[in-house]
C-alpha positions as semicolon CSV with decimal commas, in nm:
position;residue;x (nm);y (nm);z (nm)
1;M;0,902;-1,619;-3,962
2;I;0,515;-1,561;-3,807
3;I;0,402;-1,783;-4,061
4;E;0,601;-2,065;-3,960
5;K;0,520;-1,968;-3,603
6;A;0,176;-1,953;-3,666
7;L;0,147;-2,308;-3,830
8;K;0,315;-2,479;-3,520
9;I;0,039;-2,306;-3,310
10;L;-0,258;-2,424;-3,554
11;A;-0,153;-2,778;-3,559
12;Q;-0,367;-2,790;-3,263
13;P;-0,727;-2,654;-3,221
14;V;-0,663;-2,273;-3,131
15;C;-0,890;-2,004;-3,094
16;D;-0,864;-1,653;-3,224
17;H;-0,781;-1,521;-2,833
18;C;-0,496;-1,777;-2,804
19;L;-0,375;-1,746;-3,178
20;G;-0,318;-1,375;-3,152
21;R;-0,221;-1,360;-2,790
22;Q;0,132;-1,528;-2,874
23;F;0,163;-1,224;-3,085
24;S;0,021;-0,970;-2,873
25;Q;0,329;-0,772;-2,821
26;L;0,345;-0,709;-3,215
27;L;0,108;-0,413;-3,361
28;S;-0,049;-0,226;-3,096
29;G;-0,366;-0,092;-3,125
30;F;-0,524;-0,413;-3,196
31;T;-0,695;-0,700;-2,979
32;N;-0,553;-1,043;-2,990
33;V;-0,888;-1,152;-3,145
34;E;-0,795;-0,940;-3,429
35;R;-0,446;-1,040;-3,429
36;G;-0,558;-1,424;-3,468
37;R;-0,842;-1,335;-3,707
38;A;-0,546;-1,176;-3,923
39;I;-0,308;-1,422;-3,890
40;R;-0,548;-1,738;-3,970
41;M;-0,649;-1,558;-4,229
42;V;-0,270;-1,484;-4,400
43;V;-0,227;-1,895;-4,326
44;A;-0,580;-1,987;-4,514
45;M;-0,428;-1,759;-4,811
46;A;-0,117;-1,945;-4,801
47;A;-0,283;-2,279;-4,746
48;D;-0,506;-2,199;-5,073
49;A;-0,190;-2,082;-5,242
50;G;-0,040;-2,426;-5,196
51;N;0,242;-2,249;-4,975
52;A;0,171;-2,388;-4,673
53;N;0,026;-2,762;-4,510
54;I;-0,261;-2,734;-4,292
55;D;-0,572;-2,904;-4,216
56;A;-0,905;-2,703;-4,311
57;S;-1,015;-2,720;-3,958
58;S;-0,715;-2,494;-3,843
59;V;-0,909;-2,234;-4,040
60;P;-1,262;-2,256;-3,993
61;G;-1,487;-2,048;-4,181
62;F;-1,221;-2,023;-4,462
63;T;-1,304;-2,186;-4,823
64;L;-1,005;-2,348;-4,934
65;R;-0,981;-2,463;-5,333
66;T;-0,840;-2,787;-5,220
67;K;-1,008;-2,875;-4,915
68;P;-1,353;-2,896;-4,775
69;S;-1,446;-2,617;-4,578
70;V;-1,512;-2,610;-4,204
71;S;-1,774;-2,405;-4,056
72;E;-1,737;-2,436;-3,661
73;A;-1,413;-2,455;-3,467
74;A;-1,312;-2,711;-3,226
75;Q;-1,270;-2,628;-2,880
76;C;-0,943;-2,449;-2,808
77;S;-0,672;-2,668;-2,691
78;V;-0,525;-2,396;-2,473
79;C;-0,789;-2,205;-2,324
80;F;-1,086;-2,461;-2,348
81;G;-1,330;-2,175;-2,449
82;I;-1,290;-1,992;-2,139
83;F;-1,352;-1,654;-2,308
84;N;-1,715;-1,778;-2,427
85;E;-1,764;-1,820;-2,098
86;L;-1,662;-1,497;-1,961
87;A;-2,040;-1,371;-1,923
88;T;-2,113;-1,577;-1,653
89;Y;-1,819;-1,462;-1,463
90;V;-1,958;-1,106;-1,532
91;K;-2,280;-1,182;-1,385
92;K;-2,102;-1,265;-1,074
93;A;-1,877;-1,002;-1,050
94;A;-2,200;-0,798;-1,055
95;L;-2,363;-0,989;-0,747
96;Q;-2,038;-0,917;-0,560
97;A;-2,023;-0,537;-0,619
98;K;-2,357;-0,462;-0,450
99;K;-2,184;-0,572;-0,117
100;A;-1,946;-0,271;-0,119
101;E;-1,947;0,139;-0,238
102;F;-1,645;0,195;-0,509
103;A;-1,571;0,366;-0,829
104;T;-1,246;0,152;-0,963
105;F;-1,189;-0,208;-0,982
106;L;-0,939;-0,458;-1,142
107;V;-0,944;-0,796;-1,228
108;G;-0,736;-1,085;-1,119
109;T;-0,760;-1,432;-1,233
110;R;-0,701;-1,791;-1,055
111;P;-0,638;-2,044;-1,322
112;S;-0,708;-2,378;-1,325
113;S;-0,401;-2,666;-1,320
114;E;-0,508;-2,781;-1,672
115;L;-0,488;-2,436;-1,837
116;A;-0,173;-2,351;-1,692
117;T;-0,038;-2,692;-1,849
118;A;-0,180;-2,624;-2,147
119;E;-0,029;-2,295;-2,198
120;D;0,290;-2,465;-2,054
121;N;0,274;-2,703;-2,338
122;L;0,187;-2,431;-2,611
123;W;0,494;-2,205;-2,505
124;E;0,720;-2,521;-2,520
125;R;0,612;-2,588;-2,849
126;V;0,645;-2,249;-3,004
127;G;0,827;-2,059;-2,782
128;I;0,747;-1,726;-2,556
129;D;0,859;-1,418;-2,801
130;H;0,591;-1,154;-2,829
131;C;0,318;-1,315;-2,622
132;E;0,143;-1,242;-2,326
133;P;-0,018;-1,477;-2,034
134;L;-0,346;-1,625;-2,049
135;K;-0,468;-1,464;-1,738
136;A;-0,351;-1,148;-1,795
137;E;-0,574;-1,128;-2,136
138;I;-0,863;-1,286;-1,918
139;N;-0,803;-1,014;-1,682
140;R;-0,838;-0,752;-1,946
141;E;-1,131;-0,889;-2,127
142;A;-1,313;-0,969;-1,828
143;G;-1,267;-0,598;-1,719
144;K;-1,379;-0,432;-2,023
145;L;-1,714;-0,676;-1,945
146;I;-1,771;-0,588;-1,614
147;E;-1,704;-0,203;-1,678
148;K;-1,954;-0,222;-1,930
149;H;-2,211;-0,403;-1,675
150;I;-2,148;-0,230;-1,342
151;G;-2,081;0,107;-1,463
152;K;-1,771;0,110;-1,291
153;K;-1,381;0,216;-1,377
154;F;-1,151;-0,071;-1,483
155;S;-0,793;0,085;-1,309
156;A;-0,483;-0,104;-1,277
157;K;-0,333;0,186;-1,042
158;R;-0,486;0,159;-0,682
159;P;-0,832;0,001;-0,759
160;D;-1,098;0,036;-0,478
161;V;-1,174;-0,348;-0,514
162;V;-1,031;-0,662;-0,689
163;F;-1,234;-0,910;-0,839
164;L;-1,060;-1,244;-0,836
165;I;-1,198;-1,487;-1,113
166;D;-1,127;-1,837;-0,982
167;L;-1,133;-2,111;-1,263
168;N;-1,049;-2,380;-1,007
169;T;-1,384;-2,334;-0,839
170;N;-1,567;-2,118;-1,100
171;T;-1,629;-1,849;-0,858
172;V;-1,581;-1,481;-0,811
173;S;-1,502;-1,306;-0,521
174;M;-1,445;-0,943;-0,403
175;E;-1,164;-0,773;-0,207
176;I;-1,175;-0,429;-0,095
177;N;-0,857;-0,253;-0,057
178;P;-0,804;-0,027;0,231
179;L;-0,904;0,339;0,271
180;F;-0,647;0,581;0,353
181;I;-0,697;0,917;0,520
182;Y;-0,449;1,153;0,587
183;G;-0,426;1,444;0,887
184;E;-0,211;1,575;1,136
185;Y;-0,334;1,539;1,491
186;Q;-0,241;1,678;1,833
187;K;-0,265;1,508;2,147
188;L;-0,389;1,681;2,429
189;K;-0,354;1,453;2,734
190;R;-0,079;1,255;2,876
191;G;-0,139;0,928;2,916
192;I;-0,246;0,798;2,604
193;P;-0,012;0,576;2,362
194;Q;-0,013;0,645;1,971
195;T;-0,172;0,289;1,899
196;R;-0,389;0,055;2,022
197;W;-0,214;-0,182;2,287
198;P;-0,259;-0,565;2,236
199;S;-0,245;-0,622;2,585
200;G;-0,526;-0,371;2,675
201;K;-0,314;-0,160;2,924
202;Y;-0,429;0,147;2,786
203;K;-0,807;0,187;2,729
204;T;-0,751;0,372;2,445
205;S;-0,496;0,544;2,187
206;V;-0,462;0,823;1,960
207;E;-0,543;0,563;1,689
208;Q;-0,885;0,427;1,840
209;I;-0,985;0,783;1,907
210;T;-0,924;0,879;1,539
211;A;-1,048;0,587;1,383
212;K;-1,428;0,566;1,589
213;P;-1,590;0,822;1,330
214;F;-1,449;0,708;1,048
215;M;-1,498;0,311;1,112
216;K;-1,913;0,425;1,177
217;V;-1,945;0,615;0,835
218;T;-1,721;0,357;0,648
219;N;-1,805;0,030;0,809
220;G;-1,487;-0,116;0,776
221;S;-1,353;-0,429;0,935
222;G;-1,054;-0,294;1,138
223;H;-0,794;-0,020;1,114
224;K;-0,439;0,065;1,128
225;F;-0,254;0,396;1,218
226;H;0,081;0,512;1,059
227;G;0,196;0,822;1,218
228;A;0,522;1,041;1,137
229;G;0,683;0,904;1,420
230;R;0,560;0,869;1,778
231;E;0,594;1,052;2,108
232;D;0,602;0,867;2,431
233;I;0,283;0,771;2,598
234;D;0,332;1,041;2,912
235;A;0,404;1,328;2,670
236;R;0,186;1,546;2,474
237;C;0,203;1,620;2,112
238;L;0,127;2,001;2,086
239;A;0,252;1,999;1,760
240;W;0,070;1,862;1,413
241;R;0,195;1,548;1,363
242;P;0,127;1,376;1,039
243;F;-0,032;1,053;0,993
244;V;-0,203;0,817;0,760
245;L;-0,545;0,608;0,908
246;E;-0,592;0,287;0,730
247;I;-0,948;0,162;0,688
248;L;-0,944;-0,225;0,616
249;D;-1,218;-0,336;0,401
250;P;-1,409;-0,048;0,378
251;K;-1,805;-0,101;0,259
252;K;-1,844;0,296;0,183
253;R;-1,560;0,506;0,061
254;D;-1,724;0,840;-0,050
255;I;-1,662;1,022;0,292
256;N;-1,639;1,369;0,396
257;A;-1,302;1,327;0,557
258;P;-1,305;1,676;0,686
259;A;-1,623;1,679;0,853
260;L;-1,556;1,349;1,023
261;A;-1,211;1,487;1,164
262;K;-1,447;1,721;1,370
263;K;-1,626;1,434;1,505
264;V;-1,305;1,303;1,691
265;G;-1,304;1,237;2,056
266;A;-1,173;1,450;2,305
267;G;-0,811;1,460;2,423
268;V;-0,697;1,453;2,012
269;K;-0,745;1,719;1,742
270;I;-0,706;1,638;1,360
271;R;-0,704;1,913;1,130
272;N;-0,599;1,871;0,710
273;A;-0,787;1,568;0,685
274;R;-0,853;1,421;0,342
275;I;-0,829;1,068;0,153
276;S;-0,474;0,952;0,106
277;N;-0,311;0,632;-0,044
278;I;-0,059;0,368;0,042
279;E;0,215;0,571;-0,140
280;E;0,202;0,863;0,121
281;V;0,199;0,575;0,384
282;R;0,562;0,467;0,273
283;K;0,653;0,821;0,259
284;L;0,547;0,889;0,592
285;K;0,765;0,575;0,702
286;D;1,078;0,701;0,545
287;A;1,029;1,092;0,691
288;K;1,318;1,167;0,897
289;L;1,138;1,488;1,089
290;D;1,329;1,682;1,308
291;K;1,105;1,794;1,638
292;T;1,146;2,055;1,897
293;Y;1,039;1,954;2,262
294;R;0,982;2,168;2,537
295;A;1,063;1,937;2,885
296;L;1,019;2,031;3,244
297;V;1,336;1,918;3,417
298;K;1,357;1,830;3,827
299;T;1,739;1,815;3,954
300;S;1,832;1,627;4,285
301;G;2,073;1,879;4,352
302;L;2,096;2,278;4,369
303;I;2,155;2,487;4,052
304;K;2,203;2,842;3,973
305;R;2,051;3,013;3,699
306;K;2,403;3,079;3,527
307;D;2,434;2,707;3,523
308;L;2,207;2,676;3,279
309;A;2,420;2,875;3,010
310;K;2,641;2,562;2,990
311;L;2,391;2,387;2,832
312;S;2,468;2,547;2,500
313;A;2,766;2,284;2,479
314;L;2,524;1,980;2,387
315;K;2,560;1,966;2,055
316;E;2,672;1,626;1,883
317;I;2,519;1,340;2,092
318;N;2,631;0,984;2,095
319;Q;2,332;0,785;2,220
320;Q;2,347;0,422;2,290
321;T;1,959;0,278;2,259
322;P;1,783;0,362;2,584
323;R;1,738;0,102;2,884
324;R;1,364;0,152;2,822
325;V;1,344;0,068;2,480
326;L;1,592;-0,219;2,434
327;H;1,288;-0,476;2,463
328;R;1,207;-0,361;2,113
329;R;1,504;-0,175;1,961
330;S;1,815;-0,298;1,876
331;D;2,119;-0,213;2,097
332;L;2,329;0,057;1,896
333;M;2,520;0,360;1,955
334;R;2,386;0,644;1,718
335;R;2,504;1,003;1,666
336;R;2,241;1,251;1,672
337;S;2,230;1,654;1,653
338;V;2,080;1,921;1,885
339;K;2,031;2,185;1,645
340;G;1,893;2,430;1,910
341;I;1,873;2,501;2,279
342;K;1,720;2,759;2,503
343;T;1,671;2,744;2,865
344;K;1,406;2,925;3,160
345;Y;1,545;2,897;3,492
346;I;1,236;2,816;3,726
347;N;1,418;2,764;4,098
348;S;1,718;2,569;4,239
349;K;1,558;2,261;4,158
350;S;1,373;2,288;3,849
351;F;1,417;2,471;3,502
352;E;1,237;2,429;3,154
353;I;1,470;2,340;2,861
354;T;1,315;2,358;2,449
355;V;1,525;2,183;2,243
356;K;1,521;2,126;1,859
357;G;1,680;1,764;1,751
358;Q;1,737;1,538;1,508
359;S;1,502;1,261;1,400
360;G;1,579;1,010;1,652
361;L;1,713;1,194;1,940
362;Y;1,599;1,074;2,322
363;I;1,483;1,377;2,485
364;K;1,472;1,218;2,797
365;E;1,786;1,070;2,802
366;L;1,941;1,371;2,672
367;I;1,841;1,509;3,002
368;S;1,928;1,211;3,263
369;G;2,194;1,058;3,078
370;D;2,093;0,708;3,103
371;E;2,345;0,590;3,312
372;G;2,614;0,700;3,068
373;R;2,448;0,533;2,750
374;T;2,382;0,932;2,651
375;N;2,704;1,150;2,629
376;P;2,698;1,433;2,675
377;S;2,360;1,501;2,840
378;V;2,207;1,759;3,058
379;S;2,314;1,559;3,369
380;G;2,684;1,519;3,286
381;I;2,712;1,924;3,183
382;L;2,495;2,025;3,509
383;G;2,718;1,774;3,744
384;V;2,374;1,657;3,903
385;P;2,100;1,425;3,857
386;C;1,823;1,568;3,613
387;V;1,524;1,390;3,501
388;C;1,258;1,466;3,273
389;K;0,916;1,553;3,470
390;E;0,677;1,666;3,174
391;L;0,720;1,649;2,837
392;D;0,558;1,805;2,506
393;V;0,645;1,785;2,135
394;I;0,603;2,132;2,034
395;A;0,699;2,129;1,661
396;V;0,739;1,898;1,399
397;H;1,003;2,023;1,138
398;M;0,834;1,912;0,777
399;K;1,142;1,897;0,496
């Protein structure tokens, strides 16, 4: 079966790389060149014994008793000799490597239409059992050479940079992957959004304040902020909220994250800074974290100290999307839980409330009732209109 397939492949000039690649899933531990050379030798032996009809040009370097030997192989009809040209692309990759600091890399290849067509034609003739794509072998073999040339480590898992070999233009470009920094922040001032506003309505944000020292050292082109939830602009976050800062196109990656975290500007504090990865970003985005809030509540009617005991009835809350966020959230009814509540009487028109709520519970609307969209509510239970005047996140409960 293998000999029959090899004879079909060798009906046209094919190098050892391309011959062996059609059997790459067989016998691990060998390169495609080694597989191709071994298969070509077996075919040559079969031809020499009269058991296979093949032209001597298909087995260059082997001497057949019945046919004149051929010392040089014709150009491969599948890869057109690309493996003989890899050294040129390695040099181009080395020049690109000087533009950034990195430890690991990956190689990608954009094949020309001629190469893609030639490979498709081969597969149509001989099938695709046990084979691997041409660009996969180019990536691997180029990676070995680049690794040796620049002293960096080839890595298919979370590489710092990717060299892209474009066989249409005969160029090599380098894509720098983002640098991710995990941390936990406190926002100690009101009036600061978590992320920057494109409209420029707010002068700064937790994102911009946090990113500034990291951008200066890494020389990145931009940044993104991935928080485990967010607090309102007018709320403080006195708890430590997890986040990942993503630095785009960083020219320097070897940084002291804890030291840079200490340089974050006034109004924001950072702890537990360290290098992170995209998987942690996904975990943060998927996390459903309960939070504890402390709110200063003002009432438009008179209340007594004993009235606050009624608020222990707040357990299961039916909450329709608040009117203030309808412009960016679907209008849905959600059921959320109040997992704990404490109150502190201040005077007949104000009190403090501390609420531990399920992820997704809107505290301002829990207090006001949002014109009936949140039920039950503090306003509904007390029988007087209530509004949240100040709100602080005081605990983020990690699971």
